[in-house]
Structure formats: C-alpha cells, structure tokens
N, CA and C of each residue as an Amber inpcrd file, in Angstrom:
protein
   594
 -33.0230000 -56.0740000-148.5380000 -32.1010000 -57.2800000-147.8610000
 -32.3660000 -57.3100000-146.4990000 -32.8470000 -58.7390000-145.1760000
 -33.4520000 -58.6550000-144.8420000 -32.4170000 -58.3550000-143.4650000
 -32.7490000 -58.0260000-142.4280000 -31.8130000 -57.3490000-140.9930000
 -31.1690000 -59.2150000-140.6260000 -31.9570000 -60.7800000-140.8340000
 -31.1660000 -61.4070000-139.7240000 -31.5490000 -62.5730000-140.7930000
 -30.6060000 -63.1000000-141.2160000 -31.6010000 -65.0330000-141.6980000
 -31.6480000 -65.9980000-140.6490000 -32.6450000 -66.5560000-140.5910000
 -32.3350000 -67.6300000-139.2020000 -32.1280000 -69.0790000-140.3710000
 -30.7050000 -69.8310000-140.0790000 -30.3210000 -70.8740000-140.4080000
 -30.9720000 -71.5640000-140.4010000 -31.7090000 -72.6780000-140.4960000
 -32.8200000 -74.0630000-140.5720000 -32.0980000 -74.7530000-140.6940000
 -31.8130000 -75.5480000-142.0470000 -31.1420000 -76.6580000-142.4680000
 -29.3570000 -76.9800000-142.4370000 -29.7390000 -78.5100000-141.7600000
 -27.8100000 -78.6770000-141.8420000 -26.8400000 -78.3540000-143.1690000
 -27.7030000 -78.8350000-144.0440000 -26.9620000 -77.8620000-145.4030000
 -26.5360000 -76.9060000-145.8880000 -27.2370000 -75.6200000-145.1680000
 -26.6690000 -74.4440000-145.0700000 -26.1290000 -74.5710000-144.3070000
 -25.9990000 -75.2270000-142.6570000 -25.0310000 -75.0720000-142.0580000
 -23.4130000 -75.4140000-142.3120000 -23.5330000 -76.6340000-142.5430000
 -22.1840000 -77.4130000-143.3590000 -22.2590000 -76.3060000-144.3100000
 -22.2630000 -75.6470000-145.1390000 -22.0120000 -74.7080000-146.1920000
 -21.6050000 -73.2160000-145.7170000 -22.0420000 -72.4800000-144.8230000
 -21.6200000 -71.6380000-144.5470000 -20.1370000 -71.7040000-143.3930000
 -19.9730000 -72.9440000-142.8060000 -19.1500000 -73.3570000-141.8950000
 -17.7280000 -73.1410000-142.5750000 -17.8410000 -72.6330000-143.8500000
 -15.9940000 -72.6070000-144.8050000 -15.7560000 -71.2860000-144.2100000
 -14.5190000 -70.9040000-143.4650000 -14.0830000 -70.0210000-143.2870000
 -13.4750000 -69.7900000-144.9460000 -13.2700000 -69.4050000-145.9480000
 -13.3140000 -68.4530000-146.9220000 -14.4230000 -67.8770000-147.1530000
 -16.0660000 -68.8850000-147.2990000 -16.9500000 -68.5870000-147.3550000
 -17.3280000 -67.4840000-146.2680000 -16.8660000 -67.2190000-145.2480000
 -17.4950000 -66.2260000-144.3000000 -16.8040000 -64.9860000-144.9650000
 -15.1700000 -64.9310000-145.1030000 -14.8900000 -63.9050000-146.0080000
 -15.4180000 -63.5570000-147.3030000 -16.1870000 -64.2660000-148.2990000
 -16.4910000 -64.2910000-149.2540000 -17.8800000 -62.8290000-148.4270000
 -18.6260000 -63.5210000-147.7480000 -20.1710000 -62.8390000-147.0820000
 -19.2980000 -61.5240000-146.8280000 -18.2800000 -61.3950000-145.6820000
 -17.3650000 -59.7390000-145.1600000 -17.3470000 -59.2560000-146.4810000
 -16.6340000 -59.9780000-147.1410000 -16.3330000 -58.6670000-148.6610000
 -17.9100000 -57.5380000-149.1860000 -18.8840000 -58.8120000-149.6160000
 -20.2920000 -58.3500000-150.1470000 -21.0360000 -58.2520000-149.5340000
 -20.7890000 -57.8960000-148.2090000 -21.8110000 -57.3410000-147.2120000
 -22.4100000 -55.8270000-147.5140000 -21.8760000 -55.3300000-147.6280000
 -21.6900000 -53.3390000-148.0020000 -22.0400000 -52.9360000-149.1210000
 -21.4740000 -54.2770000-150.0500000 -21.4950000 -53.9040000-151.7540000
 -21.2570000 -54.6840000-153.0910000 -21.9260000 -55.3080000-153.2560000
 -22.2280000 -56.5630000-154.4080000 -20.7680000 -56.3830000-155.3240000
 -20.4910000 -57.4930000-155.1120000 -18.9320000 -57.9870000-155.8220000
 -19.5910000 -59.4080000-156.7710000 -18.8650000 -58.7360000-157.9760000
 -18.2470000 -60.2590000-158.9670000 -17.7990000 -60.8060000-158.2640000
 -17.2060000 -62.2420000-159.2190000 -16.4540000 -63.1510000-158.3600000
 -15.0680000 -62.9470000-158.9050000 -14.8390000 -61.7880000-159.5010000
 -13.2820000 -61.3630000-160.4280000 -13.3410000 -61.2320000-159.1920000
 -14.1280000 -59.5390000-159.2260000 -13.1970000 -58.8490000-157.9220000
 -13.2180000 -59.3490000-157.0430000 -13.4120000 -60.2600000-156.0870000
 -13.4040000 -61.5910000-155.0050000 -12.2310000 -61.7820000-155.0080000
 -12.0280000 -62.5060000-156.4680000 -11.0190000 -63.0310000-156.2650000
  -9.7300000 -62.1440000-156.0920000  -9.2430000 -60.7200000-156.7770000
  -8.0720000 -59.7810000-156.5610000  -8.6880000 -59.4330000-155.1580000
  -9.7340000 -59.4140000-154.6460000  -9.3850000 -58.5600000-153.5630000
  -8.8120000 -59.5390000-152.1420000  -9.5850000 -61.3110000-152.7210000
  -8.9410000 -62.3490000-151.3280000  -7.6590000 -62.9230000-151.9520000
  -7.6410000 -62.2880000-153.4870000  -6.1210000 -63.0110000-153.6720000
  -6.6870000 -64.9040000-154.1020000  -7.5190000 -65.0760000-154.8840000
  -8.1510000 -66.5360000-154.2380000  -7.9820000 -66.6190000-155.5780000
  -7.8520000 -67.7900000-156.4990000  -8.2440000 -68.1440000-157.5310000
  -9.5340000 -68.3610000-157.9860000  -9.4580000 -67.5650000-159.3430000
 -11.0440000 -67.3910000-160.0300000 -11.9660000 -68.2700000-159.5140000
 -11.6430000 -69.1230000-160.1260000 -13.1080000 -70.7450000-160.2140000
 -13.0680000 -71.1710000-158.4030000 -12.1220000 -71.1150000-157.8350000
 -12.6370000 -71.3290000-156.4890000 -13.3560000 -70.4580000-155.8530000
 -13.8820000 -69.4950000-156.2700000 -14.8400000 -67.7850000-155.7170000
 -15.9920000 -68.3690000-156.2360000 -15.6560000 -68.5350000-157.4490000
 -17.0420000 -68.2570000-158.2060000 -17.9080000 -70.0790000-157.7580000
 -16.7710000 -70.9810000-157.3680000 -17.3740000 -72.5020000-156.7720000
 -18.3090000 -71.5900000-155.4650000 -17.7300000 -70.9070000-154.5700000
 -18.2450000 -71.4390000-153.5350000 -19.3690000 -70.0270000-153.4890000
 -19.4940000 -69.4250000-154.4150000 -20.8810000 -68.3330000-154.5350000
 -21.4840000 -69.3940000-154.8400000 -21.5910000 -69.9490000-156.0890000
 -22.5210000 -71.2780000-156.3030000 -22.9750000 -71.7340000-155.0240000
 -22.6100000 -72.1050000-154.2750000 -22.4850000 -73.4680000-153.5900000
 -23.4950000 -72.5090000-152.1940000 -23.8090000 -71.7770000-151.7470000
 -23.6680000 -70.1290000-150.8750000 -25.0760000 -69.5860000-151.7680000
 -25.2750000 -69.7920000-152.8740000 -26.3120000 -69.3830000-154.0990000
 -27.1290000 -70.4320000-153.9270000 -27.0670000 -71.7420000-153.7070000
 -27.6950000 -73.2210000-154.1380000 -27.8890000 -73.0970000-152.3690000
 -27.7100000 -72.9720000-151.5630000 -28.6010000 -73.3970000-150.3200000
 -29.0330000 -72.0740000-149.9810000 -29.0820000 -70.6260000-150.4780000
 -29.9120000 -68.9790000-150.4470000 -29.5440000 -68.6510000-149.4010000
 -28.0310000 -68.6740000-149.2410000 -27.1870000 -67.6870000-148.2150000
 -27.0720000 -66.2230000-149.1580000 -26.9990000 -66.4100000-150.3450000
 -26.9350000 -65.0940000-150.8590000 -27.7040000 -65.0980000-152.3930000
 -27.1900000 -64.2560000-152.8530000 -28.5350000 -63.8620000-154.4370000
 -27.6540000 -63.1090000-155.0710000 -27.6800000 -63.1060000-156.5630000
 -27.3920000 -61.8360000-157.8400000 -27.7070000 -61.0520000-157.2920000
 -27.6310000 -59.9310000-157.0820000 -28.5660000 -58.8370000-157.1990000
 -28.2270000 -57.9000000-158.2840000 -27.3170000 -58.2810000-158.9050000
 -27.4470000 -57.4480000-160.5040000 -26.1880000 -57.8340000-160.9780000
 -26.5960000 -57.9480000-163.2470000 -25.9490000 -58.4860000-163.5580000
 -25.8390000 -57.3270000-164.3640000 -24.4780000 -56.9760000-165.0270000
 -23.9150000 -56.0880000-166.2650000 -22.6350000 -57.0750000-166.7540000
 -23.0870000 -56.6700000-168.2160000 -22.8700000 -56.9290000-170.1210000
 -21.2570000 -56.3740000-169.7530000 -19.8380000 -56.7840000-170.0430000
 -18.9380000 -56.2290000-169.8670000 -18.0210000 -57.5780000-171.0250000
 -17.8420000 -56.4510000-172.3400000 -17.1960000 -57.4460000-173.8430000
 -18.1940000 -58.8940000-173.5810000 -18.9160000 -58.5660000-173.6390000
 -20.0700000 -59.8290000-174.0880000 -19.9270000 -60.6310000-173.3040000
 -19.2660000 -60.7680000-172.1740000 -19.5470000 -61.1530000-170.9170000
 -21.0090000 -60.7730000-169.4750000 -21.3430000 -61.5120000-169.3530000
 -22.3610000 -61.4690000-168.0210000 -22.3910000 -61.8810000-166.9470000
 -21.7120000 -60.2360000-166.1790000 -21.3960000 -60.5600000-165.0680000
 -22.2590000 -60.2150000-163.2520000 -22.2910000 -61.4560000-162.8220000
 -23.2380000 -61.7990000-161.6890000 -22.1280000 -60.2590000-160.5870000
 -23.1770000 -59.9090000-160.3680000 -22.3140000 -59.0430000-158.6350000
 -23.5570000 -59.3970000-157.3900000 -23.1080000 -60.2510000-156.7450000
 -23.3810000 -61.6320000-155.6500000 -23.4140000 -60.3170000-154.3260000
 -24.9930000 -60.6930000-153.7990000 -24.8570000 -60.0000000-151.7730000
 -25.6260000 -60.9260000-151.3200000 -25.1760000 -60.7610000-149.4070000
 -25.7180000 -62.0710000-148.8890000 -27.8560000 -61.6600000-148.7950000
 -27.8620000 -62.8070000-148.6440000 -29.5910000 -62.2340000-147.9670000
 -30.0240000 -61.3140000-146.8040000 -29.2420000 -61.7850000-146.5860000
 -29.1040000 -61.0410000-144.9160000 -27.8950000 -59.7500000-144.3460000
 -27.9780000 -59.4210000-143.4490000 -27.1950000 -58.3240000-142.8430000
 -26.3390000 -59.1560000-141.8730000 -27.1020000 -59.9960000-140.9610000
 -26.6840000 -61.4910000-140.4280000 -27.3870000 -62.0850000-140.6420000
 -26.8380000 -63.3780000-139.9840000 -26.8600000 -65.2930000-139.9230000
 -27.0870000 -65.5130000-138.6710000 -27.8890000 -66.1000000-138.6480000
 -28.0790000 -66.6950000-136.9900000 -28.6360000 -68.0850000-137.4380000
 -27.4780000 -69.5490000-136.1170000 -27.9950000 -70.6530000-136.0110000
 -29.1080000 -70.8290000-134.3250000 -29.1060000 -69.5210000-134.4550000
 -30.1550000 -69.7360000-132.8570000 -31.4950000 -71.2750000-133.2860000
 -31.9970000 -71.2540000-133.8810000 -33.0720000 -71.8840000-134.3520000
 -32.5680000 -74.0090000-135.2220000 -31.2450000 -74.1550000-135.3600000
 -31.3480000 -74.6480000-135.3870000 -30.7710000 -75.9510000-134.0220000
 -31.4380000 -77.2280000-134.5110000 -31.1110000 -77.8820000-133.1610000
 -30.0780000 -78.2680000-133.0530000 -29.2950000 -78.8060000-131.7910000
 -28.2140000 -78.7120000-130.8830000 -27.8090000 -80.2500000-131.7290000
 -28.2110000 -81.0970000-131.8840000 -27.7080000 -82.5250000-132.2440000
 -27.4590000 -82.0590000-133.8370000 -27.6250000 -80.8410000-135.0290000
 -27.7800000 -80.6230000-135.9630000 -26.1700000 -79.4310000-136.1830000
 -25.9440000 -78.6700000-135.0450000 -25.0370000 -78.0870000-134.7440000
 -24.1510000 -78.9100000-134.1310000 -24.0220000 -80.1280000-133.3270000
 -23.0940000 -81.2950000-133.1890000 -22.5940000 -81.6220000-134.2300000
 -23.0830000 -82.0770000-135.6250000 -22.8120000 -83.0250000-136.8550000
 -21.4050000 -82.1750000-137.0720000 -21.4640000 -80.6190000-137.0490000
 -21.0650000 -79.6370000-137.4300000 -19.6390000 -79.0730000-136.6930000
 -19.4910000 -80.0730000-135.5750000 -19.0250000 -78.7120000-134.7030000
 -18.0840000 -78.0510000-134.8280000 -16.7580000 -78.9610000-135.1070000
 -15.7800000 -78.5440000-135.3490000 -15.7250000 -77.3440000-136.5370000
 -16.5470000 -77.5330000-137.8170000 -15.7280000 -76.7720000-139.2440000
 -17.0590000 -75.2310000-138.4160000 -18.1310000 -75.5460000-138.0410000
 -18.9620000 -74.5330000-137.5900000 -17.7490000 -73.5810000-136.3720000
 -17.2890000 -73.9050000-135.5350000 -16.3700000 -73.6690000-134.7660000
 -15.8400000 -72.6210000-135.3740000 -14.3780000 -73.5450000-136.4720000
 -13.5940000 -72.7060000-137.1550000 -14.3950000 -71.4550000-137.8880000
 -15.5580000 -71.6660000-138.2380000 -16.2990000 -70.5020000-139.3540000
 -16.2980000 -69.6400000-138.1920000 -17.1100000 -69.3760000-137.2610000
 -17.4280000 -68.6160000-136.0670000 -15.8430000 -68.0620000-135.4730000
 -15.0380000 -68.8330000-135.7920000 -13.3230000 -67.9360000-134.8610000
 -13.4080000 -66.9390000-136.1300000 -13.5570000 -67.6690000-137.0470000
 -13.0170000 -66.9210000-138.8030000 -13.9550000 -65.7320000-139.0120000
 -14.7720000 -65.7170000-138.4130000 -15.8420000 -64.2590000-138.5220000
 -15.9910000 -63.4300000-137.9290000 -14.6310000 -63.5890000-136.6910000
 -14.9100000 -62.9420000-135.3720000 -13.3330000 -62.2490000-136.1050000
 -12.4860000 -62.9040000-136.5870000 -11.5530000 -62.5030000-137.2440000
 -11.1120000 -61.7900000-137.6160000 -12.1170000 -62.0720000-138.9830000
 -12.3620000 -60.8360000-140.5250000 -13.0430000 -59.8470000-139.2470000
 -14.1690000 -59.7500000-138.6080000 -14.3730000 -58.7250000-137.9260000
 -13.2900000 -58.0650000-137.3060000 -12.4050000 -58.3040000-137.0400000
 -11.5060000 -57.3560000-136.3330000 -10.6230000 -57.5600000-137.1600000
 -10.1450000 -57.5750000-138.1060000  -9.5230000 -56.8920000-138.6790000
 -10.4400000 -55.7330000-139.9220000 -11.6450000 -55.9630000-139.6290000
 -12.0090000 -54.9850000-140.6400000 -12.3360000 -53.5120000-139.6300000
 -12.4420000 -54.0400000-138.0970000 -12.6370000 -52.5980000-137.0510000
 -11.2290000 -51.7950000-137.2060000 -10.1650000 -53.0290000-137.5260000
  -8.8440000 -52.8500000-137.2390000  -8.7610000 -51.5970000-138.4720000
  -8.4730000 -51.9970000-139.7420000  -8.4270000 -51.0560000-141.1990000
  -9.3620000 -49.4160000-140.3880000 -10.4600000 -50.1670000-140.4740000
 -11.5600000 -48.6500000-140.5790000 -10.9330000 -47.8740000-138.8540000
 -10.1430000 -48.5140000-137.8700000  -9.5550000 -47.3430000-136.5300000
  -8.1410000 -46.8190000-137.4830000  -7.2910000 -47.2890000-137.9900000
  -5.9110000 -47.2580000-139.0150000  -6.7410000 -45.8680000-139.8440000
  -7.5810000 -45.8040000-140.0330000  -8.3100000 -44.8500000-141.2580000
  -9.1750000 -43.2800000-139.9720000  -9.0330000 -43.8190000-139.1650000
  -9.3660000 -42.7030000-138.4860000  -9.2670000 -41.1680000-138.5950000
  -9.7650000 -40.1810000-139.0860000  -9.2110000 -39.2280000-138.8720000
  -9.0840000 -38.4130000-137.5930000  -7.9330000 -38.1010000-138.1040000
  -6.7470000 -37.2170000-135.9480000  -7.8210000 -36.0260000-135.2270000
  -9.2000000 -35.6080000-136.2660000  -9.7840000 -34.9150000-135.5610000
 -10.9280000 -35.7980000-134.1640000 -11.0610000 -37.3210000-134.2780000
 -12.1180000 -37.5740000-133.9520000 -11.8770000 -37.7790000-132.4270000
 -10.5190000 -38.3070000-132.6660000  -9.6670000 -38.6180000-131.1610000
  -8.7660000 -37.3680000-130.6440000  -8.8180000 -35.6400000-131.3220000
  -8.0280000 -34.4380000-130.9440000  -8.5870000 -34.0180000-129.7630000
  -9.7610000 -34.2230000-129.1430000 -10.6650000 -33.6620000-128.1770000
 -11.4050000 -34.3650000-127.0310000 -11.6570000 -33.5930000-125.3890000
 -12.0090000 -34.3990000-124.4210000 -13.5510000 -35.3750000-124.9070000
 -14.7350000 -34.6230000-125.4920000 -15.7690000 -35.8470000-125.7760000
 -15.1620000 -36.3700000-127.0900000 -14.2260000 -37.1450000-127.0820000
 -14.5890000 -37.5770000-128.5030000 -15.9760000 -39.0980000-128.7980000
 -15.9680000 -39.2720000-129.7600000 -17.2660000 -40.0220000-129.8170000
 -16.6770000 -41.3720000-130.1460000 -15.3010000 -41.8440000-130.1150000
 -14.8790000 -42.8290000-129.8220000 -14.6730000 -43.8490000-128.6520000
 -15.3690000 -44.7880000-128.6930000 -15.4990000 -45.1780000-127.4770000
 -14.9580000 -46.5870000-126.7300000 -13.8830000 -47.0510000-126.1310000
 -13.7140000 -48.4790000-126.3580000 -12.8050000 -48.6240000-125.0140000
 -12.7950000 -50.2660000-125.1090000 -12.4560000 -50.5530000-123.3770000
 -12.2230000 -51.9560000-123.3690000 -11.9590000 -52.7450000-122.5560000
 -12.2720000 -54.4690000-122.7990000 -11.8350000 -54.6750000-120.9130000
 -12.7850000 -55.8780000-120.6490000 -12.7660000 -55.8310000-119.3680000
 -12.6020000 -57.7630000-119.6500000 -11.4010000 -58.5260000-118.1180000
 -11.4370000 -59.8990000-118.2630000 -12.1160000 -59.5510000-115.9660000
 -13.6020000 -60.4340000-116.2720000 -13.8530000 -60.5280000-115.2550000
 -14.7930000 -62.1410000-115.0550000 -14.8720000 -62.4450000-113.7080000
 -15.6360000 -63.7140000-113.6060000 -16.8700000 -63.4960000-113.8830000
 -17.7880000 -64.3660000-113.8180000 -19.3190000 -63.6540000-114.0810000
 -19.7770000 -65.6380000-113.6080000 -20.7760000 -65.4320000-112.9510000
 -21.6740000 -65.9930000-112.4590000 -22.9210000 -66.4110000-113.8540000
 -23.5350000 -67.6610000-114.1410000 -24.6570000 -67.9760000-115.2980000
 -24.9650000 -67.0000000-115.7570000 -25.9140000 -66.2400000-114.4040000
 -26.3070000 -65.1650000-113.7140000 -26.6480000 -64.2680000-115.1980000
 -25.4100000 -63.9650000-114.7440000 -24.9160000 -62.8250000-114.7470000
 -24.4620000 -62.9440000-116.5250000 -23.8360000 -64.1370000-117.2770000
 -24.2410000 -64.1740000-118.1050000 -25.0290000 -63.4150000-118.7650000
 -26.3130000 -64.3050000-118.6820000 -27.5870000 -63.8400000-118.6550000
 -27.8150000 -62.5100000-119.1840000 -27.9500000 -61.7370000-118.1330000
 -27.8630000 -60.4330000-118.1500000 -27.4690000 -59.6080000-118.9440000
 -25.3960000 -59.8060000-119.4500000 -24.7660000 -59.5050000-119.8020000
 -25.6330000 -59.3580000-121.7180000 -26.0380000 -61.3180000-122.1830000
 -26.5930000 -61.2260000-122.6790000 -27.8310000 -60.0570000-123.5340000
 -28.3620000 -60.3540000-122.2530000 -29.9350000 -59.5240000-122.5120000
 -29.8790000 -58.1170000-123.2630000 -28.6680000 -57.4740000-122.4670000
 -28.3670000 -56.3640000-122.7130000 -27.7980000 -55.6950000-124.5650000
 -26.8510000 -57.0170000-124.0720000 -26.2780000 -56.6000000-125.3450000
 -27.2000000 -57.1700000-126.9010000 -28.0920000 -58.1830000-126.5460000
 -29.8160000 -58.3810000-127.3820000 -30.3160000 -57.3000000-127.6290000
 -30.6600000 -55.8940000-126.4500000 -30.8640000 -54.8170000-126.4000000
 -30.2550000 -53.9030000-127.3660000 -28.9650000 -54.0320000-126.8880000
 -28.3550000 -52.5840000-127.7980000 -28.7360000 -53.5470000-129.4430000
 -28.3820000 -54.3470000-129.5950000 -28.4470000 -54.5620000-130.9880000
 -29.6400000 -54.7060000-131.6670000 -31.0370000 -54.8500000-130.7350000
 -31.9400000 -53.8800000-131.8120000 -32.4910000 -52.7040000-131.4970000
 -31.4300000 -51.8850000-130.3550000 -31.5810000 -50.8300000-130.8630000
 -31.0040000 -50.3880000-132.1060000 -29.9490000 -50.7420000-132.5370000
 -29.1180000 -50.5400000-133.5000000 -29.9760000 -50.5900000-134.8420000
 -30.0780000 -51.9910000-135.0500000 -31.0090000 -52.4800000-136.0760000
 -32.3980000 -51.5640000-136.2850000 -32.9430000 -51.1220000-135.3030000
 -34.0150000 -50.2240000-134.9890000 -33.7520000 -48.9610000-135.8250000
 -32.4310000 -48.2150000-135.5570000 -31.7340000 -47.1130000-135.4660000
 -31.3000000 -47.1470000-137.8550000 -31.1980000 -48.4940000-137.6610000
 -30.7750000 -48.6010000-139.1940000 -31.5930000 -48.3230000-140.2310000
 -33.0180000 -48.7770000-139.5970000 -34.0800000 -49.1760000-140.3630000
 -34.2760000 -47.7360000-141.1780000 -34.1090000 -46.4490000-140.1870000
 -34.1710000 -45.1170000-139.5680000 -33.2700000 -44.0950000-139.7720000
 -32.7950000 -44.1960000-140.2150000 -31.0090000 -43.5510000-140.6370000
 -31.0600000 -41.6420000-141.0050000 -30.8490000 -41.3710000-140.4070000
 -30.9570000 -39.8120000-140.7680000 -30.7600000 -39.5630000-142.2280000
 -31.0740000 -38.5920000-142.1500000 -29.9050000 -38.2690000-143.7050000
 -28.2710000 -37.3100000-143.0160000 -28.6990000 -35.9670000-142.3110000
 -27.1240000 -35.5120000-141.6640000 -27.0440000 -36.7160000-140.3880000
 -27.0510000 -37.6400000-140.4220000 -26.4970000 -38.4200000-139.8920000
 -24.6130000 -38.8860000-139.3160000 -24.2410000 -39.0590000-138.9950000
 -23.1660000 -39.6570000-139.0020000 -22.5650000 -40.8020000-138.5840000
 -21.3240000 -41.9070000-139.3240000 -21.9240000 -42.9260000-140.0970000
 -21.0910000 -44.0820000-138.4090000 -20.9250000 -44.1390000-137.4550000
 -20.0610000 -45.0130000-136.4080000 -20.7040000 -46.6950000-137.4520000
 -19.6400000 -46.9350000-135.8250000 -18.8770000 -48.6800000-135.9660000
 -19.3880000 -49.4080000-134.8300000 -19.6250000 -50.1260000-135.1130000
 -20.0110000 -51.2890000-133.3750000 -19.3790000 -52.2460000-133.2820000
 -18.4350000 -52.2960000-132.0740000 -18.3200000 -53.8760000-132.1880000
 -18.1230000 -54.4870000-131.1080000 -19.0480000 -55.5100000-130.5040000
 -19.5570000 -56.1730000-129.2160000 -18.8320000 -57.9630000-129.6470000
 -18.4540000 -58.1060000-128.6150000 -17.5790000 -59.5780000-128.2300000
 -17.5080000 -60.0170000-126.8830000 -17.8810000 -61.0750000-126.4570000
 -17.4140000 -61.8850000-125.1720000 -17.3030000 -63.1860000-125.5730000
 -16.7570000 -63.5970000-125.1590000 -16.3570000 -65.1570000-124.9920000
 -16.0590000 -65.7610000-122.9290000 -16.9510000 -66.7890000-122.9450000
 -15.6540000 -67.5050000-122.1110000 -14.0780000 -68.1130000-121.9250000
 -13.0770000 -67.6610000-121.1980000 -11.7990000 -68.1630000-120.7510000
 -11.5580000 -69.3440000-120.0370000 -10.9560000 -70.1490000-120.4830000
 -11.2150000 -71.0450000-119.6500000  -9.8410000 -70.7190000-118.1610000
  -8.9810000 -70.0250000-118.7070000  -7.4380000 -69.6120000-118.0380000
  -7.5060000 -68.2830000-117.9110000  -6.7560000 -67.5120000-116.8760000
  -6.5530000 -66.5400000-116.3410000  -6.0950000 -65.5680000-117.4730000
  -6.0950000 -64.7190000-118.0270000  -5.4820000 -64.5100000-119.3800000
  -4.3350000 -63.5380000-119.3270000  -4.0930000 -62.8840000-117.2870000
  -2.5640000 -62.3230000-117.2410000  -2.4920000 -63.0560000-116.0280000
  -1.2060000 -62.6860000-115.6600000  -1.1080000 -63.8870000-114.2170000
  -2.0200000 -62.7270000-113.2460000  -2.4730000 -62.8760000-111.9160000
  -3.3340000 -62.5190000-111.1570000  -2.8410000 -61.4330000-110.1700000
  -1.6050000 -61.1550000-110.5080000  -1.1190000 -59.6600000-109.5040000
  -1.7250000 -58.3210000-110.4900000  -2.0340000 -58.8070000-112.1470000
  -1.9820000 -57.7560000-113.3240000  -3.4280000 -57.1520000-114.2420000
  -4.1620000 -57.9500000-113.0750000  -5.3500000 -57.6810000-112.8600000
  -6.0280000 -56.4460000-112.4630000  -5.7360000 -56.3430000-111.1880000
  -6.1390000 -55.2310000-110.4160000  -6.2300000 -53.4310000-111.0790000
C-alpha cells in the first residue's frame, strides 16, 4: 500500500465525497475486511456496502487484497490503495464543482478520526497516565494568526507528517505503537467569551 494517493480526476473526487465511503475507508485502513464484515460493523445493509465498495474499486481508490472461499462463496477482502488521499492536485474549478459534497466528506473524515481517537483513549492502560513523564501529550489552543503564521504552522505540520511517514517505513521491531492526531481550522467566531480566553 502506498503512503499517499493523489486524486486527480473529478470522478474520483465525486466518489470519495460520500460520508459512508469515508467510514468504509477508515474501517479497512489497518485491516482488510469483506462487505459482510463492514455491513455488521457499520450497521448498514450488505447490498449498500457492496455498492459503495464496487464504486470505490471502479475508480481505483481501493482494491481486493485477497480472497477466501467460505461455504462455496468467494469472499473479497478490501483495502484502500493508500494510507491517505490528497486532493492537492485537483484543480480549483474541479473542487468547486463538488464543494458541498467534499465539505461533508471532509467533515465526516474528521469526525470518524475523532471517534477512533476517543476509542483508543478510553482503552489506554492506566499506567500510561500514572507517572510524571507520561508519553501522553495533549492540549489545544485558539489563536489569532496572520496568513504568514498559518503558512508557517502548515509547513511545520507537513514536516512532522513527513517525519512520521519516514518512521513508518522503518518501524523498529521493539518499538512502541503511538497515535498522533493533528487538526487545525479557521473559526468564524470567538469560541468562548473573551474573558475566558486568558
């Protein structure tokens, strides 16, 4: 599986802009699954899941990783073609053609990611939090930024993302698994009353 797949065609953009397809991609990111398994996990009728799998396979966003025979039926196990998808190479007018669907899909992607992160946090071993030098790092900030500052933060985030990708290629056998989550977006309004921001 490649690290990043660059979506370049409007058809692919339309196909990936469905919130249910985002959920499916998240479920098969780390482990190949069949339509039946996905149907049970997502509580969505199997024919609907199979339709979405076929659509994503048709435009090259996922593939059959392996097949298994069970009770005379060939089961297909699906995986995405990449760890992540980028729309950076799609022309602005193409993005604009599906901006509402794309916006919904990106929101759904963030929400599914948050749900996965929450689930992992709930399962954390109490020992992780029990000592002063805990490897758990967290926090959030609301800050007013100039366009130049936003650019600087994006560049740093890209550096961190590239470093994590490099580490992923050469994971040490005796390493400990870590979960990283980064998110930034502009706010139209002050999130809290001014007096609470200090």
